C-alpha positions in Angstrom: -17.8 -18.8 -20.1 -16.6 -22.3 -19.4 -13.0 -23.2 -20.4 -14.2 -25.9 -22.8 -16.4 -23.4 -24.6 -13.5 -21.0 -25.0 -11.3 -23.7 -26.4 -14.0 -24.6 -28.9 -14.3 -21.0 -30.1 -10.5 -20.7 -30.3 -10.4 -23.8 -32.4 -13.1 -22.5 -34.7 -11.2 -19.2 -35.2 -8.0 -21.0 -35.9 -9.6 -23.2 -38.6 -11.2 -20.2 -40.1 -8.2 -17.8 -40.1 -5.2 -20.2 -39.5 -3.9 -17.7 -36.9 -5.2 -15.7 -34.0 -4.0 -12.9 -31.8 -4.3 -13.0 -28.0 -5.6 -9.4 -28.0 -8.4 -10.3 -30.5 -9.4 -13.5 -28.6 -9.5 -11.5 -25.3 -12.1 -9.1 -26.8 -14.0 -11.9 -28.6 -14.3 -14.1 -25.5 -14.6 -11.1 -23.0 -11.8 -12.4 -20.7 -8.3 -11.4 -19.8 -5.3 -11.9 -22.0 -3.7 -14.0 -19.3 -6.7 -16.4 -19.4 -6.2 -16.7 -23.2 -2.5 -17.4 -22.7 -3.4 -20.2 -20.3 -5.9 -21.6 -22.8 -3.3 -21.5 -25.6 -0.7 -23.3 -23.4 -3.2 -26.1 -22.6 -4.2 -26.4 -26.3 -0.6 -26.5 -27.4 0.0 -29.4 -25.0 -2.9 -31.2 -26.6 -1.3 -30.6 -30.0 -4.1 -28.4 -31.2 -2.0 -25.4 -32.2 1.4 -23.8 -32.1 1.9 -20.9 -29.7 4.0 -17.9 -30.5 4.6 -14.4 -29.0 1.2 -12.6 -29.2 -0.9 -15.4 -30.5 -1.1 -18.9 -32.0 -1.4 -20.6 -35.4 -2.1 -23.9 -37.2 1.1 -25.0 -39.0 0.8 -26.2 -42.6 1.7 -29.9 -43.2 5.0 -29.2 -44.9 5.6 -25.6 -43.7 6.6 -24.6 -40.2 6.5 -20.9 -40.9 4.5 -18.4 -38.8 1.6 -16.8 -40.8 2.2 -13.3 -41.9 -0.8 -12.0 -39.9 1.2 -12.8 -36.8 4.6 -11.8 -38.0 3.4 -8.3 -38.8 2.8 -7.8 -35.1 6.4 -8.7 -34.1 9.1 -6.1 -33.4 7.6 -3.3 -35.4 10.0 -0.6 -34.2 13.0 -2.8 -35.0 11.8 -3.6 -38.5 11.1 0.1 -39.1 14.6 1.0 -38.0 16.1 -1.7 -40.2 14.0 -0.4 -43.1 15.4 3.1 -42.7 18.9 1.8 -42.7 18.2 -0.2 -45.9 16.6 2.9 -47.4 19.9 4.7 -47.1 21.4 2.2 -49.5 18.9 2.8 -52.3 19.4 5.5 -54.9 17.2 7.2 -57.4 16.6 5.0 -60.5 17.7 1.8 -58.8 16.1 -1.5 -59.7 15.5 -3.4 -56.5 14.0 -6.7 -55.5 12.0 -7.2 -52.3 10.9 -10.6 -50.9 7.7 -11.3 -49.0 9.0 -10.7 -45.5 7.3 -8.3 -43.1 10.6 -6.4 -42.8 10.6 -5.8 -46.5 7.0 -4.7 -46.2 8.3 -2.0 -43.9 11.0 -1.1 -46.4 8.3 -0.7 -49.1 6.5 1.7 -46.8 9.7 3.7 -46.4 10.3 3.8 -50.1 6.8 5.1 -50.8 7.3 7.9 -48.2 10.8 8.7 -49.7 9.3 9.4 -53.2 12.4 7.8 -54.8 12.2 6.9 -58.5 12.8 3.2 -58.5 11.7 0.0 -60.2 10.5 -2.5 -57.6 10.3 -6.2 -58.3 8.5 -8.4 -55.7 6.5 -11.5 -55.1 4.7 -10.0 -52.1 1.0 -9.3 -52.6 1.0 -7.1 -49.5 3.8 -4.9 -51.0 2.0 -4.8 -54.4 -1.3 -3.7 -52.7 0.6 -1.1 -50.6 2.2 0.4 -53.7 -1.1 0.5 -55.5 -2.8 2.2 -52.6 -0.5 5.3 -52.6 0.7 7.6 -55.3 4.4 7.1 -55.6 7.3 7.1 -58.1 7.6 3.4 -57.9 7.6 1.4 -61.1 6.1 -1.8 -59.8 6.6 -5.3 -61.2 4.5 -7.9 -59.4 5.7 -11.5 -59.9 2.6 -13.7 -60.3 2.2 -17.4 -59.7 0.7 -19.7 -57.2 -0.7 -17.8 -54.2 0.7 -18.8 -50.7 -1.7 -17.5 -48.1 0.6 -18.0 -45.1 3.1 -15.5 -46.6 0.6 -13.5 -48.7 3.0 -14.1 -51.6 3.4 -15.7 -55.0 5.5 -18.8 -55.3 6.2 -21.8 -57.5 7.4 -22.4 -61.0 5.6 -19.5 -62.7 6.9 -17.0 -60.1 10.5 -18.3 -60.6 10.0 -18.2 -64.4 8.8 -14.5 -64.2 11.7 -13.6 -61.8 14.3 -15.2 -64.1 14.0 -12.5 -66.8 14.9 -9.6 -64.4 18.2 -8.4 -63.1 18.3 -5.9 -60.2 20.9 -3.4 -58.8 20.0 -4.6 -55.3 17.9 -7.3 -53.6 16.7 -7.0 -50.0 15.7 -10.3 -48.3 14.9 -11.7 -44.9 14.4 -15.3 -43.8 13.4 -17.2 -40.7 16.9 -18.2 -39.6 20.6 -17.3 -40.2 23.5 -19.3 -38.9 27.3 -18.6 -39.2 28.0 -22.1 -40.4 24.9 -23.1 -42.4 23.9 -19.7 -43.7 20.4 -18.7 -44.6 17.5 -21.1 -44.3 13.7 -21.1 -44.8 10.7 -23.1 -43.7 9.2 -23.4 -47.2 11.0 -24.8 -50.3 9.2 -22.5 -52.8 9.9 -19.3 -50.8 13.6 -20.4 -50.4 13.9 -20.7 -54.2 12.5 -17.2 -54.7 15.0 -15.7 -52.3 17.9 -17.8 -53.8 17.0 -16.5 -57.3 16.7 -12.9 -56.1 20.3 -13.2 -54.8 21.5 -14.7 -58.1 19.8 -12.1 -60.2 21.0 -9.0 -58.5 24.3 -7.1 -58.2 24.2 -6.3 -54.4 22.6 -8.4 -51.7 21.2 -7.1 -48.5 20.0 -9.3 -45.6 17.6 -7.8 -43.1 18.0 -9.9 -39.9 16.4 -9.1 -36.6 17.7 -10.7 -33.4 15.2 -13.6 -33.4 16.7 -15.1 -36.5 20.3 -15.3 -35.2 22.1 -18.6 -34.7 19.5 -21.1 -35.8 18.7 -23.1 -39.0 15.5 -24.3 -40.6 14.9 -27.3 -42.9 15.8 -25.7 -46.2 19.2 -24.0 -46.8 19.3 -21.6 -49.7 22.3 -19.3 -49.4 25.6 -18.7 -47.6 26.6 -15.6 -45.7 29.4 -15.1 -48.3 26.5 -14.4 -50.7 25.5 -11.3 -48.6 27.2 -8.0 -49.1 25.4 -6.1 -46.2 23.8 -7.5 -43.2 21.4 -5.1 -41.5 20.4 -6.1 -37.9 18.9 -4.6 -34.8 21.2 -6.1 -32.1 24.9 -6.1 -31.4 26.2 -9.4 -32.7 28.7 -11.6 -31.0 32.5 -11.7 -31.7 32.1 -14.9 -33.6 29.5 -13.3 -35.9 31.6 -10.2 -36.3 34.7 -12.2 -37.2 32.8 -14.5 -39.6 31.2 -11.6 -41.5 34.6 -9.9 -41.7 36.2 -13.0 -43.2 33.4 -13.2 -45.8 33.5 -9.5 -46.6 29.9 -9.1 -45.3 29.4 -5.6 -43.9 27.4 -5.4 -40.7 25.1 -2.3 -40.5 23.4 -1.8 -37.1 19.9 -0.3 -37.0 19.4 -0.6 -33.2 22.2 -1.7 -30.9 21.0 -3.4 -27.7 23.4 -3.5 -24.7 23.4 -7.3 -24.7 25.6 -9.1 -27.1 24.1 -12.1 -28.8 26.0 -15.3 -28.0 23.6 -18.0 -29.2 25.8 -19.0 -32.2 
């Protein structure tokens, strides 16, 4: 198949699905994954897409976030390990809030397997569907509202209004970036407001942060590190991070510790 034909098919897939995986394109176009990577690099230079590890996507006009279909393929083992650490912090009969992150989706899977008796409040359609698919002891409260396909979640005024009447023992959130100076940030204003209110309306606050989120900031700041009680991460943090968290009384809980220390503060 000619390169221009491959590019046309990739564009059609992107406009249909908003995101594509290299492995899927390789099968569809019957060519090597390296060929697909070269195609995506060329198309990104032509401003036709945004590349990311394992695939590509079309960014929304006012949202730089990576679609959930791609995020679900990233660092699966690390997310599962962080979810297990978070599970250790949850007790029978707790009321908890989970955001629409893929790490919290892994935590929901762990909760279902644990058979704990909990009340779970979430704006994530994927988490709601997961809980509905399995028999569990979870009392599920799904926050409705405007559906955001990129995150497979409910956002907006109605979601915030629904969330405002609940108070939880614990909230578990993740976000695109975390910085020692600027705190937690998001790519989407509505998603940021959901996470901000989850922190406000809960007693204990847990941040699930894999190594890709360390030391950067996005457009919308919604919380400070001082608002977080426990930071669960997969890599050994730098001295600056450790000292900052200690000053802010934010406990660091390591799920997986890599030999390398992150210094990109």
